[in-house]
N, C-alpha and C positions, 0 to 999 in steps of 0.2 A: 504495499499501499504506501502511494507516494507520499512522502511529508508536507504538510500543508502549514503555510507561514502564518504566524498569527497578525501579521501586518498586512493590511488592507494593499493592493499595487500602488494605490497613491502614496502610501506611508512607505512601501518600499523604494519607490522613486525620490522621496524625499530624502530617505535615510542614503541614499546612493549619491544624491547631490549635495548632500551636506558632507559627505567622505571626500569626495573631491575638493570641496573647498575647503575642508580643514587640513588636507595633505598640503596645502601651501600655507598654512600656519606652522604645521607640524617640521616642516622644513628649517625652519628657526631653532628649533629643537636640537635637531642633527647638527646645526651648524655649532650651536653652543656646547655640544657634546666634544664635537672635533676641537674647538678651541680651549675647552677645559681639560682635555686629554695633551693638549699640545702644550699650553703654558702650564700645567703639573709640572711635565717634563722637564720644562726650562727651568720652572722654579727649585726642583731637586738639583738639577745641574748647577744653579748658582748657589743653593746651599751647599754643596759638596766643597765649592771653594771659598765658604763663608771663614773658616778658620784662619784666612790669613787677610781677610778684607771687610772690613765694615759694609762698604759700600754691596759686596756681593751677597751679604747677609741680608742687607737691607730690601735690594732686588728680588733675593729669594722670597722672601715674605711677602713683598708685595705683589710678585707674579703668583704664590700661593694664594693670596687673598683674591686678585681676580680670575684663577682657575675655578675655586671654591665657587665664587658668585657666578660663573657661566654654568656650573653642574647647577646651583640655587635656580637660575633663571631657565635653564632646560625643564627643571620638573614644574617650575610654574607655567610654563608655555605649555606641558603636557595635560596640566589640569585645566588650560583653558583660561587662565589667571589673567586678565586684561591689562594688569599693570606689570606683566613679565616682560613686554618689548623695549618700554621704557628703562625698565631696571637693567635688561641687556645692553642697550645702548648706552645709558650712563656709566656701565661697568666698561665698555667700550673706551669711551671718553677717559674714564679714569686709567686705563691702559696707556692711552696716547699720552697722558700727561706723566705718568711715572716714566716711559722712555724716552720722552724729550726731557725730563728734568736729567735723568742717568746720562744722558748725551750730552746736555749743557755742562754739567760736571765734569764728565770726561774731557771736553774741549778745553774748559778752564784748565784741568790737572796737566793737560799736553802744551799749553800753551806757558804754564808757570812753574812747571816742575819737572826737571830734567829728570831722563831714564836713568835709574842707577845702571851702572858698569857703562854709561855711553863713552866714555872716554877711553876705556877699554876697546870699544866697539871701534871709536874713530882713530886709534891707534894702528887696528889692525887692518882698516879699508880706508880711511879717510874720513873728511867732516860729512857725517851723515844726519847728524842733529836736526838740521832744519827740514831735511827731507823728512824725516821719521814725522816729525811734529806737523807737517803740511799733509802726510798721509793719514795721520790720525783724525784730524781736523776734517779732512775730506770724508772719511769714513762716517765721522759722527753725525757730519752736517747731512750726507745721506742717508743716514739710519732715521734722522728726524724727518726728512721729507719723506720716504717711504713709511714712517709710522703714520704720519699725518695724513697720508694718501689712503694706506692699508686700514688702520683702526677709523679713520672716518668713512670711509666705504662701509666696513663692518657696522658701524653705528647707525649709518643712515639704512642699512638694510635691517636691521632690527627696529629702527622707528617706524621704518615705512609697515613693519608688521602690525602697528599698534592701529593703525585705522582698519586694517584687513580682520585683526582678530574683534574689534570692537563692534563693526557691521556686522559678523559672523554671529557673535552673541545675540544682537540685536533682532537678526532676521531668521535665525533658525530655531524651530520649534524647541520648547523646555524638555520635551522627550526624549529627543534627539542628543541634546547637549548632555542631558544625563546618562543615557547609555554610553556614549563616548567617554565623558570621566569615569565611568564606571570599568570600561574598558584598557585604560590607561592608567589605574591605580594599582 
């Protein structure tokens, strides 16, 4: 005997349509999970070097915090929390600020603090201090530009999900939202 659905054909169509719409919103949860794991790995690497550097310790803790927030935001997206996209977008802006401040501090250090053992290196291969300083400044300026671009686009992606999620919640029947929340909890 064929199994008969408790849903009417109209309800089945509504559920299918809602599934397609929510999939675009759930993509933000996958992005947040990827960001969380990636940032978590960088946090661990930074913390491994923190025994000799306060900067590495602070970066490791900062990256760990941002990673934690990505996982929190992912879970909030999965439960259709309408505040989650803003939370994740602001988290990306916080990450941007963390990396830009780190880069600016590194540029300051490159310009004001000579490298240890630089005199030994210059004895071996000639004057390279200015070259090393220029390279360091160039690298950190590139990091700043790429961070503003990448984290800015990532924040924009999350913020764009804000309206998408709000309209989804306003236009989707309550019974469908309850089913979807139960499936993700």
